[in-house]
TIROGU-771311 format. One record per residue (C-alpha): y, x, z negated. Coordinates in steps of 0.02 Angstrom, whole numbers. Example, Ala and Ser with C-alpha at 12.3 -4.5 7.8 and 13.67 -1.06 7.14 Angstrom:
// TIROGU-771311
((-225; 615; -390))
((-53; 684; -357))
***
This chain:
// TIROGU-771311
((4529; 6430; -4632))
((4460; 6375; -4464))
((4317; 6279; -4547))
((4440; 6195; -4667))
((4547; 6136; -4522))
((4393; 6072; -4432))
((4345; 5974; -4588))
((4518; 5898; -4597))
((4508; 5849; -4414))
((4337; 5772; -4440))
((4398; 5662; -4582))
((4549; 5611; -4478))
((4431; 5552; -4341))
((4324; 5464; -4471))
((4477; 5365; -4528))
((4484; 5283; -4356))
((4310; 5210; -4375))
((4291; 5169; -4560))
((4433; 5182; -4686))
((4319; 5159; -4837))
((4201; 5298; -4787))
((4349; 5410; -4744))
((4424; 5377; -4916))
((4261; 5425; -5002))
((4244; 5584; -4898))
((4424; 5639; -4921))
((4409; 5618; -5110))
((4259; 5734; -5107))
((4357; 5864; -5008))
((4510; 5853; -5120))
((4404; 5879; -5275))
((4316; 6031; -5202))
((4345; 6195; -5291))
((4464; 6319; -5210))
((4568; 6194; -5112))
((4750; 6249; -5119))
((4864; 6097; -5139))
((5013; 6193; -5069))
((4946; 6201; -4891))
((4962; 6096; -4734))
((4774; 6065; -4733))
((4778; 5990; -4909))
((4929; 5883; -4865))
((4841; 5818; -4709))
((4697; 5764; -4821))
((4822; 5672; -4933))
((4892; 5590; -4776))
((4717; 5527; -4731))
((4693; 5464; -4909))
((4859; 5371; -4909))
((4822; 5290; -4741))
((4646; 5242; -4793))
((4708; 5163; -4954))
((4836; 5062; -4857))
((4702; 5002; -4736))
((4583; 4943; -4874))
((4721; 4847; -4965))
((4779; 4975; -5094))
((4950; 4974; -5013))
((5056; 5034; -5158))
((4947; 5187; -5195))
((4939; 5226; -5010))
((5128; 5212; -4995))
((5156; 5336; -5137))
((5039; 5463; -5057))
((5120; 5448; -4886))
((5292; 5472; -4961))
((5229; 5622; -5062))
((5164; 5707; -4904))
((5326; 5669; -4812))
((5429; 5747; -4951))
((5318; 5904; -4954))
((5331; 5923; -4765))
((5522; 5908; -4773))
((5534; 6039; -4911))
((5421; 6162; -4817))
((5493; 6134; -4642))
((5326; 6073; -4573))
((5390; 5961; -4433))
((5220; 5924; -4356))
((5156; 5859; -4524))
((5320; 5768; -4554))
((5300; 5678; -4386))
((5124; 5625; -4434))
((5183; 5560; -4603))
((5320; 5455; -4523))
((5193; 5388; -4398))
((5082; 5334; -4544))
((5230; 5258; -4636))
((5275; 5159; -4480))
((5097; 5090; -4474))
((5108; 5045; -4659))
((5269; 4947; -4633))
((5184; 4855; -4490))
((5045; 4808; -4610))
((5166; 4734; -4737))
((5273; 4647; -4606))
((5435; 4746; -4600))
((5475; 4777; -4415))
((5644; 4859; -4451))
((5573; 4997; -4561))
((5423; 5010; -4447))
((5539; 5053; -4301))
((5646; 5171; -4406))
((5497; 5280; -4453))
((5424; 5272; -4277))
((5587; 5338; -4204))
((5595; 5479; -4332))
((5415; 5527; -4290))
((5454; 5540; -4103))
((5613; 5640; -4136))
((5513; 5768; -4235))
((5396; 5807; -4088))
((5424; 5974; -4002))
((5358; 6065; -3849))
((5211; 6135; -3948))
((5146; 5965; -4005))
((4973; 5931; -3928))
((4969; 5788; -3803))
((4842; 5690; -3906))
((4956; 5690; -4060))
((5108; 5653; -3952))
((5015; 5505; -3875))
((4977; 5430; -4045))
((5158; 5451; -4104))
((5228; 5372; -3945))
((5100; 5231; -3964))
((5173; 5199; -4137))
((5347; 5185; -4062))
((5285; 5065; -3928))
((5205; 4956; -4062))
((5366; 4956; -4165))
((5474; 4908; -4015))
((5356; 4765; -3974))
((5354; 4704; -4155))
((5544; 4697; -4149))
((5547; 4598; -3986))
((5606; 4741; -3873))
((5468; 4708; -3747))
((5537; 4802; -3596))
((5561; 4962; -3696))
((5393; 4936; -3779))
((5300; 4922; -3614))
((5379; 5081; -3548))
((5325; 5176; -3702))
((5147; 5111; -3687))
((5137; 5182; -3511))
((5203; 5349; -3575))
((5074; 5350; -3716))
((4934; 5311; -3592))
((4980; 5462; -3484))
((4988; 5576; -3636))
((4819; 5514; -3697))
((4745; 5553; -3525))
((4819; 5728; -3530))
((4756; 5754; -3707))
((4582; 5688; -3667))
((4586; 5566; -3814))
((4486; 5412; -3764))
((4515; 5327; -3932))
((4705; 5331; -3915))
((4689; 5283; -3731))
((4591; 5125; -3773))
((4708; 5088; -3917))
((4855; 5098; -3799))
((4775; 4975; -3678))
((4731; 4854; -3818))
((4906; 4854; -3892))
((4987; 4848; -3720))
((4886; 4692; -3674))
((4930; 4608; -3838))
((5115; 4644; -3815))
((5112; 4582; -3635))
((5033; 4420; -3696))
((5167; 4403; -3831))
((5302; 4433; -3700))
((5231; 4296; -3588))
((5169; 4420; -3456))
((4999; 4338; -3446))
((4946; 4403; -3274))
((4989; 4580; -3326))
((4893; 4557; -3489))
((4738; 4503; -3391))
((4751; 4658; -3282))
((4767; 4768; -3437))
((4614; 4697; -3526))
((4513; 4720; -3367))
((4564; 4905; -3372))
((4518; 4910; -3556))
((4344; 4842; -3522))
((4316; 4959; -3374))
((4373; 5114; -3467))
((4274; 5072; -3625))
((4120; 5057; -3513))
((4161; 5222; -3427))
((4179; 5309; -3596))
((4017; 5229; -3656))
((4108; 5152; -3804))
((4077; 4979; -3876))
((4233; 4874; -3899))
((4305; 4874; -4075))
((4332; 4705; -4156))
((4520; 4709; -4127))
((4491; 4752; -3944))
((4371; 4606; -3923))
((4496; 4490; -4006))
((4633; 4543; -3886))
((4522; 4522; -3733))
((4468; 4350; -3792))
((4646; 4293; -3824))
((4703; 4350; -3652))
((4557; 4263; -3566))
((4592; 4106; -3667))
((4774; 4106; -3610))
((4716; 4087; -3429))
((4577; 3963; -3466))
((4432; 4086; -3448))
((4348; 4015; -3603))
((4168; 4061; -3560))
((4215; 4244; -3537))
((4314; 4243; -3699))
((4165; 4171; -3793))
((4048; 4298; -3714))
((4160; 4440; -3778))
((4169; 4370; -3955))
((3990; 4313; -3984))
((3912; 4488; -4002))
((4045; 4533; -4131))
((4021; 4370; -4226))
((3832; 4390; -4229))
((3849; 4543; -4340))
((3823; 4546; -4527))
((3965; 4580; -4650))
((3981; 4761; -4701))
((4004; 4748; -4889))
((4182; 4702; -4938))
((4252; 4760; -4772))
((4218; 4601; -4673))
((4395; 4546; -4631))
((4369; 4593; -4448))
((4213; 4485; -4437))
((4302; 4334; -4511))
((4451; 4357; -4393))
((4330; 4363; -4246))
((4247; 4202; -4308))
((4415; 4114; -4321))
((4462; 4168; -4145))
((4292; 4111; -4081))
((4318; 3943; -4167))
((4485; 3921; -4079))
((4416; 3968; -3908))
((4265; 3853; -3928))
((4379; 3710; -3981))
((4494; 3735; -3831))
((4339; 3740; -3719))
((4283; 3572; -3790))
((4131; 3644; -3881))
((4176; 3560; -4046))
((4001; 3572; -4124))
((3984; 3761; -4100))
((4165; 3781; -4155))
((4126; 3697; -4321))
((3973; 3808; -4344))
((4080; 3964; -4316))
((4213; 3902; -4435))
((4085; 3856; -4569))
((4019; 4034; -4565))
((4196; 4099; -4578))
((4227; 3986; -4730))
((4067; 4050; -4812))
((4120; 4232; -4792))
((4297; 4194; -4851))
((4229; 4117; -5012))
((4097; 4252; -5035))
((4221; 4396; -5021))
((4377; 4305; -5089))
((4479; 4330; -4929))
((4621; 4216; -4983))
((4738; 4257; -4840))
((4609; 4216; -4708))
((4568; 4055; -4801))
((4741; 3992; -4753))
((4709; 4025; -4568))
((4539; 3939; -4583))
((4621; 3782; -4655))
((4737; 3771; -4506))
((4593; 3788; -4384))
((4495; 3655; -4479))
((4644; 3536; -4462))
((4645; 3570; -4274))
((4459; 3533; -4263))
((4479; 3368; -4358))
((4618; 3318; -4237))
((4513; 3367; -4085))
((4375; 3250; -4148))
((4499; 3109; -4175))
((4485; 3123; -4365))
((4672; 3106; -4391))
((4671; 3061; -4575))
((4565; 3215; -4615))
((4674; 3320; -4500))
((4831; 3266; -4593))
((4757; 3301; -4765))
((4692; 3471; -4711))
((4858; 3518; -4632))
((4947; 3473; -4794))
((4825; 3586; -4888))
((4860; 3723; -4760))
((5047; 3703; -4785))
((5034; 3724; -4974))
((4918; 3875; -4957))
((5031; 3953; -4826))
((5185; 3942; -4937))
((5089; 4019; -5082))
((5019; 4158; -4972))
((5191; 4203; -4905))
((5258; 4217; -5082))
((5116; 4337; -5125))
((5149; 4438; -4967))
((5334; 4452; -5009))
((5294; 4514; -5183))
((5170; 4641; -5113))
((5299; 4700; -4986))
((5431; 4722; -5122))
((5309; 4820; -5232))
((5261; 4932; -5086))
((5443; 4970; -5048))
((5469; 5014; -5230))
((5315; 5126; -5227))
((5385; 5224; -5080))
((5561; 5240; -5147))
((5535; 5246; -5334))
((5620; 5419; -5345))
((5807; 5449; -5362))
((5824; 5383; -5185))
((5755; 5218; -5244))
((5872; 5204; -5392))
((6020; 5230; -5276))
((5952; 5097; -5160))
((5897; 4970; -5291))
((6021; 4837; -5237))
((5976; 4862; -5055))
((5791; 4836; -5086))
((5821; 4685; -5197))
((5922; 4609; -5056))
((5785; 4657; -4932))
((5651; 4572; -5036))
((5750; 4409; -5035))
((5781; 4403; -4848))
((5670; 4337; -4710))
((5652; 4485; -4589))
((5642; 4377; -4432))
((5791; 4260; -4455))
((5896; 4353; -4583))
((5905; 4196; -4691))
((5865; 4197; -4875))
((5680; 4175; -4912))
((5579; 4064; -5028))
((5594; 4187; -5172))
((5784; 4179; -5170))
((5797; 3992; -5139))
((5684; 3955; -5288))
((5801; 4053; -5403))
((5957; 3972; -5327))
((5883; 3797; -5340))
((5842; 3826; -5523))
((6024; 3878; -5554))
((6094; 3724; -5464))
((5979; 3604; -5556))
((6036; 3680; -5721))
((6212; 3628; -5668))
((6150; 3452; -5630))
((6076; 3442; -5805))
((6232; 3513; -5887))
((6377; 3422; -5804))
((6300; 3291; -5690))
((6343; 3382; -5529))
((6263; 3316; -5371))
((6146; 3412; -5256))
((6073; 3363; -5088))
((5919; 3452; -5021))
((5865; 3449; -4838))
((5690; 3505; -4789))
((5698; 3548; -4603))
((5544; 3567; -4493))
((5545; 3609; -4306))
((5455; 3475; -4205))
((5306; 3532; -4102))
((5332; 3715; -4145))
((5149; 3761; -4122))
((5160; 3694; -3945))
((5306; 3811; -3910))
((5203; 3960; -3971))
((5049; 3905; -3874))
((5133; 3863; -3709))
((5278; 3986; -3702))
((5222; 4133; -3813))
((5256; 4186; -3991))
((5405; 4287; -3931))
((5490; 4126; -3874))
((5440; 4044; -4038))
((5522; 4184; -4135))
((5681; 4164; -4033))
((5682; 3977; -4067))
((5668; 4014; -4254))
((5817; 4132; -4244))
((5926; 4005; -4152))
((5883; 3863; -4270))
((5913; 3978; -4419))
((6088; 4020; -4354))
((6131; 3835; -4341))
((6066; 3802; -4516))
((6160; 3950; -4589))
((6325; 3881; -4523))
((6285; 3708; -4594))
((6249; 3782; -4766))
((6407; 3888; -4764))
((6516; 3735; -4732))
((6487; 3683; -4914))
((6547; 3790; -5058))
((6392; 3871; -5132))
((6284; 3798; -4992))
((6134; 3893; -4930))
((6001; 3889; -4793))
((5834; 3978; -4810))
((5672; 3998; -4716))
((5530; 3944; -4831))
((5386; 3986; -4713))
((5326; 3962; -4535))
((5441; 3838; -4446))
((5507; 3760; -4607))
((5680; 3784; -4683))
((5774; 3720; -4835))
((5960; 3679; -4843))
((6046; 3663; -5012))
((6211; 3566; -5018))
((6281; 3576; -5195))
((6412; 3446; -5247))
((6363; 3334; -5101))
((6309; 3152; -5125))
((6163; 3072; -5035))
((6273; 2981; -4909))
((6377; 3133; -4863))
((6223; 3243; -4866))
((6132; 3131; -4742))
((6286; 3135; -4628))
((6295; 3325; -4634))
((6108; 3346; -4605))
((6109; 3222; -4461))
((6252; 3320; -4382))
((6145; 3476; -4402))
((5999; 3384; -4318))
((6110; 3336; -4171))
((6172; 3515; -4152))
((5993; 3578; -4138))
((5953; 3442; -4011))
((6107; 3479; -3904))
((6097; 3668; -3919))
((6091; 3767; -3756))
((5905; 3809; -3746))
((5910; 3864; -3562))
((5895; 4050; -3598))
((5768; 4025; -3738))
((5641; 3891; -3689))
((5688; 3867; -3505))
((5784; 3713; -3562))
((5632; 3633; -3645))
((5706; 3528; -3787))
((5695; 3584; -3968))
((5718; 3457; -4108))
((5698; 3451; -4297))
((5640; 3323; -4424))
((5729; 3324; -4591))
((5677; 3253; -4759))
((5811; 3226; -4891))
((5813; 3217; -5081))
((5964; 3206; -5197))
((5989; 3252; -5379))
((6012; 3171; -5500))
((5973; 3004; -5413))
((5797; 3057; -5357))
((5763; 3165; -5510))
((5814; 3331; -5582))
((5651; 3427; -5578))
((5627; 3553; -5437))
((5447; 3502; -5399))
((5492; 3317; -5391))
((5639; 3343; -5274))
((5545; 3461; -5158))
((5396; 3343; -5154))
((5509; 3196; -5107))
((5598; 3298; -4972))
((5428; 3350; -4904))
((5369; 3168; -4906))
((5525; 3110; -4814))
((5508; 3250; -4687))
((5333; 3188; -4644))
((5400; 3010; -4634))
((5526; 3075; -4507))
((5382; 3154; -4409))
((5278; 2995; -4410))
((5429; 2889; -4363))
((5454; 2981; -4199))
((5528; 3151; -4247))
((5707; 3211; -4216))
((5776; 3111; -4361))
((5833; 3119; -4542))
((5743; 3017; -4677))
((5811; 2996; -4853))
((5699; 2861; -4927))
((5714; 2856; -5118))
((5555; 2886; -5223))
((5433; 2744; -5234))
***
């Protein structure tokens, strides 16, 4: 039994370094003769397998396995295993972008700890809670939990968790706008990694580089990233290398090294195409647009940004579908059938703002246009985009950007609710859509301009330190401008960009040419 436990522990450590190798090894162990499936050791192996599958992209299969282990642990009263399973489920929900369920499982995991739980395991579980609090915007609570996890990792002698704590703490401090504190934390991370004789992992290097970049230490950021980016791709598992190349491109661009930045980005593009990394291709398009703009190639920058926008919308739709499928995989038992309506609602809501998402708005728009076809009802569409939103993220932190999105969403939701059957939705990034059924073009423009003024005059003191926030709105009306969804959305998009080019903070409703 002792050797079996040691083997389980070894494969758990292997998961930290290489999920694909861990998955291969755990399959070998699970298939070995004489392994009793009704034991904690076997269930821990299943837990590793589920986590590994989630990390390599097989999210649905991984989710089923994690839920299976959790159910077994509940039935057998194995609280230590149950805590581990909830910790893994919390990490999975982080991966698919659901901060609410991420926090729920992290809290359960901490509550299941008892006095006999080893400090190293306790440190990892508390780290999960700190991550979940940070993902939900509770930065003060998150930072306190990181400090607790760091002490537990020290007491447990687990250098891996200790470095992980420092990495995640620095990233959260940066998100919270605590830049000086983030610099201090990455300096500790570098010093302790050196003391442990451990090379920085790719995600550690990325965090260090981003913190240095935030304070203008571009040369140091580049020096951290270049050794990572010089490596060769490891089979299909090269996402980390591409992410490092994209970060290096951004840092080089900000440092004014536009030639080297393009070289880094070109290599990233080549790996993205070679390994079909569609999601990262979207990020690469955005960085290419920034590079064009930095070189004064504004026409190319505009075209590339448009391509990025289309790819980003498509990617978010795919991610929403994957998230919904993963939720179903976890709760496909009787529990799921009882919660079917809840999860359908969840899959059609944007988790950050609470507004309906693109999936729901597409269905609602199709229904409204059917009414236009049938009885000639009118429909006004407003495509709303926050002006200079990237600048808010870059200069004030993503946490501030998220808060701006929530405030704008609240204003839009009220505007949509003022019309019977009206609706506001977040369609991706800093872009929203407002549907005003039964409203003519003239009245629609008046309502949308009132919405624009409300955003402009909103009290932004406690959000952006009173820095102004404005929106540009493009309008299209059915049936005057057409009755096909693609035509109307294209016109609204065109008019929104006209509003941007005309000086921003305005509503444009030019009819189709």
